[in-house]
C-alpha positions in Angstrom: 100.7 106.8 118.9 98.5 107.0 115.8 95.6 105.7 118.0 96.0 108.3 120.3 96.4 111.2 117.9 93.3 109.7 115.9 91.3 109.7 119.7 92.5 113.0 120.6 91.4 114.6 117.2 87.9 112.8 117.9 87.3 114.4 121.0 88.3 117.7 119.7 85.9 117.7 117.2 83.0 116.4 119.1 83.7 119.0 121.9 83.5 121.9 119.4 79.8 120.9 118.1 77.9 121.9 121.5 75.7 124.8 120.4 75.4 127.7 122.5 71.9 129.0 123.1 71.5 132.4 121.6 68.9 135.2 121.7 66.9 135.7 118.5 68.9 138.6 116.3 67.3 142.0 116.6 68.2 144.7 113.7 68.7 148.5 114.1 69.7 150.2 110.8 72.6 148.2 109.5 73.7 146.7 112.6 72.5 143.3 114.4 72.4 142.3 117.5 72.3 139.0 119.4 72.8 137.6 123.0 74.5 134.9 124.7 75.2 134.2 128.6 78.1 132.6 130.3 77.2 130.2 131.6 75.1 129.5 128.5 71.9 128.7 130.4 70.8 131.5 132.3 70.1 131.3 136.1 69.6 133.4 139.1 73.0 135.1 140.3 75.8 136.7 138.4 75.8 135.9 134.8 77.7 137.3 131.9 76.1 138.9 129.3 77.4 139.3 125.8 76.1 141.3 123.0 77.8 140.2 119.7 77.0 142.8 116.9 77.6 142.9 113.4 77.6 145.6 110.8 75.8 145.1 107.5 75.8 141.3 108.9 79.6 140.8 107.6 81.5 143.3 109.5 82.0 143.4 113.2 80.3 146.4 114.8 82.8 147.8 117.1 82.1 151.4 116.9 79.3 151.5 119.2 79.0 152.3 123.1 76.4 150.0 125.0 75.0 150.2 128.7 73.0 147.1 130.3 70.4 147.1 132.7 68.0 144.6 133.9 64.4 145.6 133.5 62.9 149.0 132.9 64.2 150.7 136.3 67.5 149.0 136.9 70.6 151.3 137.1 72.5 151.5 133.6 75.9 150.1 133.4 78.5 150.7 130.4 79.2 147.0 128.9 83.2 146.4 128.1 84.1 146.3 124.7 86.4 143.4 123.9 88.4 145.0 121.6 87.3 145.5 117.9 85.4 142.2 117.6 82.0 143.3 118.0 81.3 141.7 121.5 80.3 143.7 124.2 80.2 142.4 127.9 79.4 142.8 131.3 78.4 140.7 134.4 74.6 141.3 135.4 72.6 140.4 138.4 69.6 138.0 137.2 66.8 138.0 140.0 64.4 135.8 137.8 65.4 134.2 134.6 61.7 133.5 133.5 60.7 137.2 133.7 64.0 139.3 133.6 64.7 141.4 130.5 68.1 142.9 129.5 67.8 146.5 128.2 70.5 147.3 126.1 71.2 151.2 125.2 73.0 151.3 122.1 74.8 154.7 121.0 76.7 155.0 117.8 79.8 157.2 117.9 79.3 160.2 115.5 81.5 160.5 112.3 83.6 163.6 112.0 81.3 164.9 109.6 78.2 164.3 111.7 79.8 166.2 114.6 80.7 169.2 111.9 77.0 169.2 111.2 75.6 169.1 114.8 73.9 166.1 114.1 72.2 164.3 116.9 73.9 161.0 117.9 71.9 158.0 117.0 70.9 155.7 119.9 68.0 153.4 120.7 67.0 150.8 123.3 66.8 147.0 122.8 65.2 144.6 124.7 66.1 140.8 125.3 64.2 138.8 127.5 66.5 136.3 129.6 64.2 133.1 129.1 65.6 132.2 125.5 68.5 129.9 127.2 66.0 128.0 128.9 64.1 127.2 125.8 67.0 126.8 123.5 68.8 124.3 125.9 65.6 122.4 126.3 65.0 122.0 122.3 68.7 121.0 121.8 68.6 118.7 124.7 71.3 119.6 126.5 
């Protein structure tokens, strides 16, 4: 019985060591963004895109609204916020993983003070080339 428990523990530990390819980190003010895909290696077809956002590199960036589109002329669709975890996700149709680029339109919610002062909402567009996952997978040997 002890050998079975040890074997299960070893299998669990080794299964958790596979690294998922992620895009290089992009900064916008105090926020950092990185992109992951499900499945991890991006291929042609429907792929779930996850944007992981951190605030001041330690806190989760849950106070944003993100929109995705593929390429400069695609239709914007709102990403789904995964609770207050700083993860935003949406399945997107990928035509050519080697050349497609995911555009992420980021809007920051205004604080009550900013609304009172009629300050413009802060927003930006971040571009993530989708060929990162193929390069990362070939480097890691997976």
